[in-house]
N, C-alpha and C positions, 0 to 999 in steps of 0.2 A: 504494500500500500504506500509506503514511503517513497519507493522508487517511482511509482506513478505520479505522485505529488511533485517530486523533484523534476521528473521529465516534463510535466505540465508547466511548472515554473520556468524551466529552461526554454521551452517553446515560447511561452509568453514573453520572456525576456528578449528572445531573438526577434519576435514580431515587433515589439516596442522599439528595439534598437534599429530595425530596418525602416521605420517610418519617421526618421529624424529629418533634419533640415536638408535642403538640396543645395549643392554647390553651384556657383555661378557658371553659366555656359561659357566654355572656352573651346577654341578650335583644337583638334587633335594635333599631335606632333607632325610636322611637315605639311600641314594644311594651312591655307590662308583663309582669311575672312572673305565673304562675298564682295564683289566689286561695288563701288559706290554707284547707286542708280543715277541715271541721267537726270539732271536738274536738282539733285539733292546736294546739300552742302557737305554733309558728313555721311559716313557709312552707318547703316542701322546697327543697333546693339542687338544682343541675343534676345532680350525681352521683346524688342520691337519686331524681330523676325518671327517670334513664336506667337505674337498676338494676331488674331484673325483680322483680315482687312474688312472694310465696309462692304465690299462685294461678296465676301465669304459669309458675312453675317449681317444682312441688310435689316434695317428697321422694319417692323411689321405695322401695318395700318389695321387697327382694331375694327374700325367701321368700314366695311367693304363697300356698301352702297350708300352714297350720300344723296344721289339724285336718281330716283327710279323713273324710267320712262318706257313707254310701249315700244316694242321692237318694230321696225319697219319691215316690209316684205323684202326678202332677199331674192333678186332675180336669178341668182345662180343656184338656188336651192331647188333643184329639179329632181323628179323621180328618176330612177335608173331606166335606161332604155332597154327594151327587149331585143335580144340578139336573134337574128334569123338563124333557124336551125338547118 
């Protein structure tokens, strides 16, 4: 029983040790940072590279219909033609 308790405590200690702080992002050895984008004054930092862009996470409009109106007839909404057999 004591071995199970000790094993459980050891596993809990490993789990808690694994969820500690994260080190800052750095390039690997012999790797360079990405090039400076055109029009930017400085190269982006690691945090800026990891943050999603506005295109990746656009803002959502909660109210989808603000002005409801009747649809007009669509001249191209035609029934399918019968093919001669």
